[in-house]
mmCIF file as gemmi writes it, N, C-alpha and C atoms, coordinates in Angstrom:
data_model
loop_
_atom_site.group_PDB
_atom_site.id
_atom_site.type_symbol
_atom_site.label_atom_id
_atom_site.label_alt_id
_atom_site.label_comp_id
_atom_site.label_asym_id
_atom_site.label_entity_id
_atom_site.label_seq_id
_atom_site.pdbx_PDB_ins_code
_atom_site.Cartn_x
_atom_site.Cartn_y
_atom_site.Cartn_z
_atom_site.occupancy
_atom_site.B_iso_or_equiv
_atom_site.pdbx_formal_charge
_atom_site.auth_seq_id
_atom_site.auth_asym_id
_atom_site.pdbx_PDB_model_num
ATOM 1 N N . UNK Axp A 1 ? 14.836 -25.083 -45.208 1 0 ? 1 A 1
ATOM 2 C CA . UNK Axp A 1 ? 15.432 -23.814 -45.56 1 0 ? 1 A 1
ATOM 3 C C . UNK Axp A 1 ? 16.942 -23.911 -45.286 1 0 ? 1 A 1
ATOM 4 N N . UNK Axp A 2 ? 17.705 -23.288 -46.403 1 0 ? 2 A 1
ATOM 5 C CA . UNK Axp A 2 ? 19.095 -23.385 -46.059 1 0 ? 2 A 1
ATOM 6 C C . UNK Axp A 2 ? 19.489 -21.909 -45.763 1 0 ? 2 A 1
ATOM 7 N N . UNK Axp A 3 ? 20.357 -21.87 -44.643 1 0 ? 3 A 1
ATOM 8 C CA . UNK Axp A 3 ? 20.518 -20.485 -44.235 1 0 ? 3 A 1
ATOM 9 C C . UNK Axp A 3 ? 21.866 -19.869 -44.851 1 0 ? 3 A 1
ATOM 10 N N . UNK Axp A 4 ? 22.853 -20.62 -45.066 1 0 ? 4 A 1
ATOM 11 C CA . UNK Axp A 4 ? 24.166 -19.933 -45.45 1 0 ? 4 A 1
ATOM 12 C C . UNK Axp A 4 ? 25.04 -21.003 -46.18 1 0 ? 4 A 1
ATOM 13 N N . UNK Axp A 5 ? 25.628 -20.643 -47.401 1 0 ? 5 A 1
ATOM 14 C CA . UNK Axp A 5 ? 26.725 -21.452 -48.004 1 0 ? 5 A 1
ATOM 15 C C . UNK Axp A 5 ? 27.906 -20.365 -48.158 1 0 ? 5 A 1
ATOM 16 N N . UNK Axp A 6 ? 29.024 -20.759 -47.633 1 0 ? 6 A 1
ATOM 17 C CA . UNK Axp A 6 ? 30.106 -19.924 -47.742 1 0 ? 6 A 1
ATOM 18 C C . UNK Axp A 6 ? 31.495 -20.605 -48.084 1 0 ? 6 A 1
ATOM 19 N N . UNK Axp A 7 ? 32.305 -19.788 -48.402 1 0 ? 7 A 1
ATOM 20 C CA . UNK Axp A 7 ? 33.588 -20.197 -48.756 1 0 ? 7 A 1
ATOM 21 C C . UNK Axp A 7 ? 34.787 -19.379 -47.945 1 0 ? 7 A 1
ATOM 22 N N . UNK Axp A 8 ? 35.475 -20.111 -47.208 1 0 ? 8 A 1
ATOM 23 C CA . UNK Axp A 8 ? 36.616 -19.53 -46.407 1 0 ? 8 A 1
ATOM 24 C C . UNK Axp A 8 ? 37.351 -18.514 -47.264 1 0 ? 8 A 1
ATOM 25 N N . UNK Axp A 9 ? 37.558 -17.286 -46.808 1 0 ? 9 A 1
ATOM 26 C CA . UNK Axp A 9 ? 38.14 -16.193 -47.634 1 0 ? 9 A 1
ATOM 27 C C . UNK Axp A 9 ? 39.558 -16.695 -48.179 1 0 ? 9 A 1
ATOM 28 N N . UNK Axp A 10 ? 40.297 -17.546 -47.504 1 0 ? 10 A 1
ATOM 29 C CA . UNK Axp A 10 ? 41.516 -17.837 -48.17 1 0 ? 10 A 1
ATOM 30 C C . UNK Axp A 10 ? 41.377 -18.742 -49.325 1 0 ? 10 A 1
ATOM 31 N N . UNK Axp A 11 ? 40.17 -19.436 -49.75 1 0 ? 11 A 1
ATOM 32 C CA . UNK Axp A 11 ? 39.831 -20.163 -50.812 1 0 ? 11 A 1
ATOM 33 C C . UNK Axp A 11 ? 39.012 -19.544 -51.746 1 0 ? 11 A 1
ATOM 34 N N . UNK Axp A 12 ? 38.621 -18.252 -51.704 1 0 ? 12 A 1
ATOM 35 C CA . UNK Axp A 12 ? 37.891 -17.575 -52.705 1 0 ? 12 A 1
ATOM 36 C C . UNK Axp A 12 ? 38.661 -17.468 -53.905 1 0 ? 12 A 1
ATOM 37 N N . UNK Axp A 13 ? 37.819 -17.115 -54.939 1 0 ? 13 A 1
ATOM 38 C CA . UNK Axp A 13 ? 38.399 -16.964 -56.299 1 0 ? 13 A 1
ATOM 39 C C . UNK Axp A 13 ? 39.084 -18.139 -56.842 1 0 ? 13 A 1
ATOM 40 N N . UNK Axp A 14 ? 38.565 -19.308 -56.377 1 0 ? 14 A 1
ATOM 41 C CA . UNK Axp A 14 ? 39.174 -20.494 -57.047 1 0 ? 14 A 1
ATOM 42 C C . UNK Axp A 14 ? 38.167 -21.364 -57.704 1 0 ? 14 A 1
ATOM 43 N N . UNK Axp A 15 ? 36.89 -20.724 -57.837 1 0 ? 15 A 1
ATOM 44 C CA . UNK Axp A 15 ? 35.828 -21.654 -58.544 1 0 ? 15 A 1
ATOM 45 C C . UNK Axp A 15 ? 35.039 -22.412 -57.509 1 0 ? 15 A 1
ATOM 46 N N . UNK Axp A 16 ? 35.293 -22.363 -56.187 1 0 ? 16 A 1
ATOM 47 C CA . UNK Axp A 16 ? 34.575 -23.238 -55.243 1 0 ? 16 A 1
ATOM 48 C C . UNK Axp A 16 ? 33.214 -22.793 -55.055 1 0 ? 16 A 1
ATOM 49 N N . UNK Axp A 17 ? 32.959 -21.522 -54.867 1 0 ? 17 A 1
ATOM 50 C CA . UNK Axp A 17 ? 31.618 -20.995 -54.799 1 0 ? 17 A 1
ATOM 51 C C . UNK Axp A 17 ? 30.759 -21.322 -56.031 1 0 ? 17 A 1
ATOM 52 N N . UNK Axp A 18 ? 31.273 -21.165 -57.126 1 0 ? 18 A 1
ATOM 53 C CA . UNK Axp A 18 ? 30.468 -21.535 -58.429 1 0 ? 18 A 1
ATOM 54 C C . UNK Axp A 18 ? 30.187 -22.969 -58.431 1 0 ? 18 A 1
ATOM 55 N N . UNK Axp A 19 ? 31.1 -23.881 -58.009 1 0 ? 19 A 1
ATOM 56 C CA . UNK Axp A 19 ? 30.801 -25.245 -57.987 1 0 ? 19 A 1
ATOM 57 C C . UNK Axp A 19 ? 29.724 -25.728 -56.968 1 0 ? 19 A 1
ATOM 58 N N . UNK Axp A 20 ? 29.854 -24.993 -55.843 1 0 ? 20 A 1
ATOM 59 C CA . UNK Axp A 20 ? 28.813 -25.268 -54.733 1 0 ? 20 A 1
ATOM 60 C C . UNK Axp A 20 ? 27.483 -24.939 -55.178 1 0 ? 20 A 1
ATOM 61 N N . UNK Axp A 21 ? 27.226 -23.726 -55.753 1 0 ? 21 A 1
ATOM 62 C CA . UNK Axp A 21 ? 26.048 -23.187 -55.987 1 0 ? 21 A 1
ATOM 63 C C . UNK Axp A 21 ? 25.487 -24.056 -57.245 1 0 ? 21 A 1
ATOM 64 N N . UNK Axp A 22 ? 26.4 -24.333 -58.259 1 0 ? 22 A 1
ATOM 65 C CA . UNK Axp A 22 ? 25.886 -25.11 -59.425 1 0 ? 22 A 1
ATOM 66 C C . UNK Axp A 22 ? 25.379 -26.452 -58.923 1 0 ? 22 A 1
ATOM 67 N N . UNK Axp A 23 ? 26.116 -27.178 -58.056 1 0 ? 23 A 1
ATOM 68 C CA . UNK Axp A 23 ? 25.676 -28.43 -57.64 1 0 ? 23 A 1
ATOM 69 C C . UNK Axp A 23 ? 24.437 -28.422 -56.689 1 0 ? 23 A 1
ATOM 70 N N . UNK Axp A 24 ? 24.344 -27.43 -55.941 1 0 ? 24 A 1
ATOM 71 C CA . UNK Axp A 24 ? 23.192 -27.124 -55.185 1 0 ? 24 A 1
ATOM 72 C C . UNK Axp A 24 ? 21.983 -26.843 -55.966 1 0 ? 24 A 1
ATOM 73 N N . UNK Axp A 25 ? 22.112 -25.989 -56.964 1 0 ? 25 A 1
ATOM 74 C CA . UNK Axp A 25 ? 20.789 -25.618 -57.797 1 0 ? 25 A 1
ATOM 75 C C . UNK Axp A 25 ? 20.397 -26.968 -58.62 1 0 ? 25 A 1
ATOM 76 N N . UNK Axp A 26 ? 21.487 -27.654 -59.141 1 0 ? 26 A 1
ATOM 77 C CA . UNK Axp A 26 ? 21.04 -28.811 -59.851 1 0 ? 26 A 1
ATOM 78 C C . UNK Axp A 26 ? 20.423 -29.763 -59.048 1 0 ? 26 A 1
ATOM 79 N N . UNK Axp A 27 ? 20.771 -29.998 -57.857 1 0 ? 27 A 1
ATOM 80 C CA . UNK Axp A 27 ? 20.034 -30.952 -56.931 1 0 ? 27 A 1
ATOM 81 C C . UNK Axp A 27 ? 18.518 -30.421 -56.648 1 0 ? 27 A 1
ATOM 82 N N . UNK Axp A 28 ? 18.472 -29.133 -56.606 1 0 ? 28 A 1
ATOM 83 C CA . UNK Axp A 28 ? 17.09 -28.533 -56.376 1 0 ? 28 A 1
ATOM 84 C C . UNK Axp A 28 ? 16.277 -28.828 -57.6 1 0 ? 28 A 1
ATOM 85 N N . UNK Axp A 29 ? 16.858 -28.674 -58.755 1 0 ? 29 A 1
ATOM 86 C CA . UNK Axp A 29 ? 16.157 -28.724 -60.062 1 0 ? 29 A 1
ATOM 87 C C . UNK Axp A 29 ? 15.556 -30.09 -60.177 1 0 ? 29 A 1
ATOM 88 N N . UNK Axp A 30 ? 16.532 -31.041 -59.797 1 0 ? 30 A 1
ATOM 89 C CA . UNK Axp A 30 ? 16.201 -32.448 -59.953 1 0 ? 30 A 1
ATOM 90 C C . UNK Axp A 30 ? 15.115 -33.007 -59.101 1 0 ? 30 A 1
ATOM 91 N N . UNK Axp A 31 ? 14.894 -32.358 -57.802 1 0 ? 31 A 1
ATOM 92 C CA . UNK Axp A 31 ? 13.876 -32.699 -57.035 1 0 ? 31 A 1
ATOM 93 C C . UNK Axp A 31 ? 12.523 -31.898 -57.302 1 0 ? 31 A 1
ATOM 94 N N . UNK Axp A 32 ? 12.516 -30.992 -58.276 1 0 ? 32 A 1
ATOM 95 C CA . UNK Axp A 32 ? 11.329 -30.355 -58.767 1 0 ? 32 A 1
ATOM 96 C C . UNK Axp A 32 ? 11.163 -28.902 -58.273 1 0 ? 32 A 1
ATOM 97 N N . UNK Axp A 33 ? 12.259 -28.338 -57.7 1 0 ? 33 A 1
ATOM 98 C CA . UNK Axp A 33 ? 12.047 -26.906 -57.187 1 0 ? 33 A 1
ATOM 99 C C . UNK Axp A 33 ? 12.133 -26.028 -58.384 1 0 ? 33 A 1
ATOM 100 N N . UNK Axp A 34 ? 11.263 -25.067 -58.508 1 0 ? 34 A 1
ATOM 101 C CA . UNK Axp A 34 ? 11.232 -24.204 -59.798 1 0 ? 34 A 1
ATOM 102 C C . UNK Axp A 34 ? 11.675 -22.844 -59.533 1 0 ? 34 A 1
ATOM 103 N N . UNK Axp A 35 ? 11.922 -22.414 -58.477 1 0 ? 35 A 1
ATOM 104 C CA . UNK Axp A 35 ? 12.388 -21.099 -58.066 1 0 ? 35 A 1
ATOM 105 C C . UNK Axp A 35 ? 13.142 -20.982 -56.986 1 0 ? 35 A 1
ATOM 106 N N . UNK Axp A 36 ? 14.268 -20.249 -56.992 1 0 ? 36 A 1
ATOM 107 C CA . UNK Axp A 36 ? 15.058 -20.061 -55.689 1 0 ? 36 A 1
ATOM 108 C C . UNK Axp A 36 ? 15.15 -18.624 -55.429 1 0 ? 36 A 1
ATOM 109 N N . UNK Axp A 37 ? 15.219 -18.216 -54.195 1 0 ? 37 A 1
ATOM 110 C CA . UNK Axp A 37 ? 15.397 -16.894 -53.688 1 0 ? 37 A 1
ATOM 111 C C . UNK Axp A 37 ? 16.452 -16.817 -52.782 1 0 ? 37 A 1
ATOM 112 N N . UNK Axp A 38 ? 17.228 -15.628 -52.834 1 0 ? 38 A 1
ATOM 113 C CA . UNK Axp A 38 ? 18.281 -15.311 -51.833 1 0 ? 38 A 1
ATOM 114 C C . UNK Axp A 38 ? 18.17 -13.964 -51.296 1 0 ? 38 A 1
ATOM 115 N N . UNK Axp A 39 ? 18.678 -13.662 -50.269 1 0 ? 39 A 1
ATOM 116 C CA . UNK Axp A 39 ? 18.815 -12.321 -49.875 1 0 ? 39 A 1
ATOM 117 C C . UNK Axp A 39 ? 20.325 -11.935 -49.733 1 0 ? 39 A 1
ATOM 118 N N . UNK Axp A 40 ? 20.462 -10.692 -50.297 1 0 ? 40 A 1
ATOM 119 C CA . UNK Axp A 40 ? 21.849 -10.185 -50.214 1 0 ? 40 A 1
ATOM 120 C C . UNK Axp A 40 ? 21.801 -8.767 -49.798 1 0 ? 40 A 1
ATOM 121 N N . UNK Axp A 41 ? 22.698 -8.351 -48.959 1 0 ? 41 A 1
ATOM 122 C CA . UNK Axp A 41 ? 22.856 -7.029 -48.481 1 0 ? 41 A 1
ATOM 123 C C . UNK Axp A 41 ? 22.923 -6.001 -49.623 1 0 ? 41 A 1
ATOM 124 N N . UNK Axp A 42 ? 22.223 -4.99 -49.652 1 0 ? 42 A 1
ATOM 125 C CA . UNK Axp A 42 ? 22.066 -3.983 -50.785 1 0 ? 42 A 1
ATOM 126 C C . UNK Axp A 42 ? 23.59 -3.414 -51.124 1 0 ? 42 A 1
ATOM 127 N N . UNK Axp A 43 ? 24.385 -3.484 -50.124 1 0 ? 43 A 1
ATOM 128 C CA . UNK Axp A 43 ? 25.669 -2.821 -50.277 1 0 ? 43 A 1
ATOM 129 C C . UNK Axp A 43 ? 26.835 -3.857 -50.56 1 0 ? 43 A 1
ATOM 130 N N . UNK Axp A 44 ? 26.475 -5.145 -50.641 1 0 ? 44 A 1
ATOM 131 C CA . UNK Axp A 44 ? 27.529 -6.241 -50.781 1 0 ? 44 A 1
ATOM 132 C C . UNK Axp A 44 ? 27.733 -6.395 -52.306 1 0 ? 44 A 1
ATOM 133 N N . UNK Axp A 45 ? 28.412 -5.443 -53.03 1 0 ? 45 A 1
ATOM 134 C CA . UNK Axp A 45 ? 28.478 -5.634 -54.434 1 0 ? 45 A 1
ATOM 135 C C . UNK Axp A 45 ? 29.253 -6.842 -54.809 1 0 ? 45 A 1
ATOM 136 N N . UNK Axp A 46 ? 30.188 -7.433 -54.061 1 0 ? 46 A 1
ATOM 137 C CA . UNK Axp A 46 ? 30.856 -8.718 -54.426 1 0 ? 46 A 1
ATOM 138 C C . UNK Axp A 46 ? 29.844 -9.865 -54.544 1 0 ? 46 A 1
ATOM 139 N N . UNK Axp A 47 ? 28.983 -9.917 -53.348 1 0 ? 47 A 1
ATOM 140 C CA . UNK Axp A 47 ? 28.017 -11.059 -53.388 1 0 ? 47 A 1
ATOM 141 C C . UNK Axp A 47 ? 26.946 -10.785 -54.61 1 0 ? 47 A 1
ATOM 142 N N . UNK Axp A 48 ? 26.561 -9.674 -54.714 1 0 ? 48 A 1
ATOM 143 C CA . UNK Axp A 48 ? 25.548 -9.277 -55.949 1 0 ? 48 A 1
ATOM 144 C C . UNK Axp A 48 ? 26.073 -9.694 -57.133 1 0 ? 48 A 1
ATOM 145 N N . UNK Axp A 49 ? 27.505 -9.319 -57.365 1 0 ? 49 A 1
ATOM 146 C CA . UNK Axp A 49 ? 28.084 -9.812 -58.645 1 0 ? 49 A 1
ATOM 147 C C . UNK Axp A 49 ? 28.257 -11.255 -58.813 1 0 ? 49 A 1
ATOM 148 N N . UNK Axp A 50 ? 28.502 -11.984 -57.668 1 0 ? 50 A 1
ATOM 149 C CA . UNK Axp A 50 ? 28.63 -13.515 -57.769 1 0 ? 50 A 1
ATOM 150 C C . UNK Axp A 50 ? 27.366 -14.054 -58.141 1 0 ? 50 A 1
ATOM 151 N N . UNK Axp A 51 ? 26.274 -13.583 -57.571 1 0 ? 51 A 1
ATOM 152 C CA . UNK Axp A 51 ? 24.799 -14.12 -57.815 1 0 ? 51 A 1
ATOM 153 C C . UNK Axp A 51 ? 24.568 -13.81 -59.271 1 0 ? 51 A 1
ATOM 154 N N . UNK Axp A 52 ? 24.749 -12.676 -59.664 1 0 ? 52 A 1
ATOM 155 C CA . UNK Axp A 52 ? 24.485 -12.134 -61.111 1 0 ? 52 A 1
ATOM 156 C C . UNK Axp A 52 ? 25.282 -13.078 -62.11 1 0 ? 52 A 1
ATOM 157 N N . UNK Axp A 53 ? 26.503 -13.424 -61.862 1 0 ? 53 A 1
ATOM 158 C CA . UNK Axp A 53 ? 27.335 -14.292 -62.578 1 0 ? 53 A 1
ATOM 159 C C . UNK Axp A 53 ? 26.705 -15.668 -62.605 1 0 ? 53 A 1
ATOM 160 N N . UNK Axp A 54 ? 25.857 -16.019 -61.6 1 0 ? 54 A 1
ATOM 161 C CA . UNK Axp A 54 ? 25.332 -17.282 -61.594 1 0 ? 54 A 1
ATOM 162 C C . UNK Axp A 54 ? 23.817 -17.275 -61.954 1 0 ? 54 A 1
ATOM 163 N N . UNK Axp A 55 ? 23.568 -16.275 -62.806 1 0 ? 55 A 1
ATOM 164 C CA . UNK Axp A 55 ? 22.105 -16.172 -63.44 1 0 ? 55 A 1
ATOM 165 C C . UNK Axp A 55 ? 21.041 -15.787 -62.469 1 0 ? 55 A 1
ATOM 166 N N . UNK Axp A 56 ? 21.387 -15.264 -61.364 1 0 ? 56 A 1
ATOM 167 C CA . UNK Axp A 56 ? 20.263 -14.597 -60.559 1 0 ? 56 A 1
ATOM 168 C C . UNK Axp A 56 ? 19.901 -13.35 -60.872 1 0 ? 56 A 1
ATOM 169 N N . UNK Axp A 57 ? 18.722 -12.87 -60.834 1 0 ? 57 A 1
ATOM 170 C CA . UNK Axp A 57 ? 18.349 -11.621 -61.398 1 0 ? 57 A 1
ATOM 171 C C . UNK Axp A 57 ? 17.543 -10.914 -60.258 1 0 ? 57 A 1
ATOM 172 N N . UNK Axp A 58 ? 17.335 -9.501 -60.188 1 0 ? 58 A 1
ATOM 173 C CA . UNK Axp A 58 ? 16.562 -9.09 -59.105 1 0 ? 58 A 1
ATOM 174 C C . UNK Axp A 58 ? 15.176 -9.559 -59.119 1 0 ? 58 A 1
ATOM 175 N N . UNK Axp A 59 ? 14.593 -9.709 -58.055 1 0 ? 59 A 1
ATOM 176 C CA . UNK Axp A 59 ? 13.15 -10.14 -57.673 1 0 ? 59 A 1
ATOM 177 C C . UNK Axp A 59 ? 12.255 -8.9 -57.803 1 0 ? 59 A 1
ATOM 178 N N . UNK Axp A 60 ? 11.002 -9.417 -57.992 1 0 ? 60 A 1
ATOM 179 C CA . UNK Axp A 60 ? 9.935 -8.317 -57.986 1 0 ? 60 A 1
ATOM 180 C C . UNK Axp A 60 ? 9.482 -8.108 -56.497 1 0 ? 60 A 1
ATOM 181 N N . UNK Axp A 61 ? 9.988 -8.86 -55.588 1 0 ? 61 A 1
ATOM 182 C CA . UNK Axp A 61 ? 9.706 -8.688 -54.229 1 0 ? 61 A 1
ATOM 183 C C . UNK Axp A 61 ? 10.674 -7.824 -53.422 1 0 ? 61 A 1
ATOM 184 N N . UNK Axp A 62 ? 10.147 -7.125 -52.431 1 0 ? 62 A 1
ATOM 185 C CA . UNK Axp A 62 ? 10.927 -6.285 -51.603 1 0 ? 62 A 1
ATOM 186 C C . UNK Axp A 62 ? 11.098 -6.842 -50.288 1 0 ? 62 A 1
ATOM 187 N N . UNK Axp A 63 ? 12.253 -6.868 -49.684 1 0 ? 63 A 1
ATOM 188 C CA . UNK Axp A 63 ? 12.51 -7.357 -48.382 1 0 ? 63 A 1
ATOM 189 C C . UNK Axp A 63 ? 12.164 -6.155 -47.399 1 0 ? 63 A 1
ATOM 190 N N . UNK Axp A 64 ? 11.319 -6.301 -46.479 1 0 ? 64 A 1
ATOM 191 C CA . UNK Axp A 64 ? 11.075 -5.233 -45.474 1 0 ? 64 A 1
ATOM 192 C C . UNK Axp A 64 ? 11.476 -5.675 -44.008 1 0 ? 64 A 1
ATOM 193 N N . UNK Axp A 65 ? 11.824 -4.829 -43.311 1 0 ? 65 A 1
ATOM 194 C CA . UNK Axp A 65 ? 12.188 -5.06 -42.02 1 0 ? 65 A 1
ATOM 195 C C . UNK Axp A 65 ? 11.806 -3.864 -41.148 1 0 ? 65 A 1
ATOM 196 N N . UNK Axp A 66 ? 11.763 -4.202 -39.731 1 0 ? 66 A 1
ATOM 197 C CA . UNK Axp A 66 ? 11.514 -3.22 -38.766 1 0 ? 66 A 1
ATOM 198 C C . UNK Axp A 66 ? 12.418 -3.53 -37.582 1 0 ? 66 A 1
ATOM 199 N N . UNK Axp A 67 ? 13.193 -2.516 -37.257 1 0 ? 67 A 1
ATOM 200 C CA . UNK Axp A 67 ? 14.046 -2.544 -36.171 1 0 ? 67 A 1
ATOM 201 C C . UNK Axp A 67 ? 13.595 -1.835 -34.782 1 0 ? 67 A 1
ATOM 202 N N . UNK Axp A 68 ? 13.908 -2.36 -33.717 1 0 ? 68 A 1
ATOM 203 C CA . UNK Axp A 68 ? 13.611 -1.829 -32.47 1 0 ? 68 A 1
ATOM 204 C C . UNK Axp A 68 ? 14.821 -1.331 -31.773 1 0 ? 68 A 1
């Protein structure tokens, strides 16, 4: 399980994130992975836009949580 991939804020909008995810997904494809899921905060429109631009679509599953 991979927890986080990130780009330092001062290096954002330079194509680094797109290159990271592209190479990561290509590696997964080559080893036979057929589906990738990610979790994004509902209110993080920038991250949702990033994943949408990289061909991620809404899943049919719902993430549920319970807080104490």
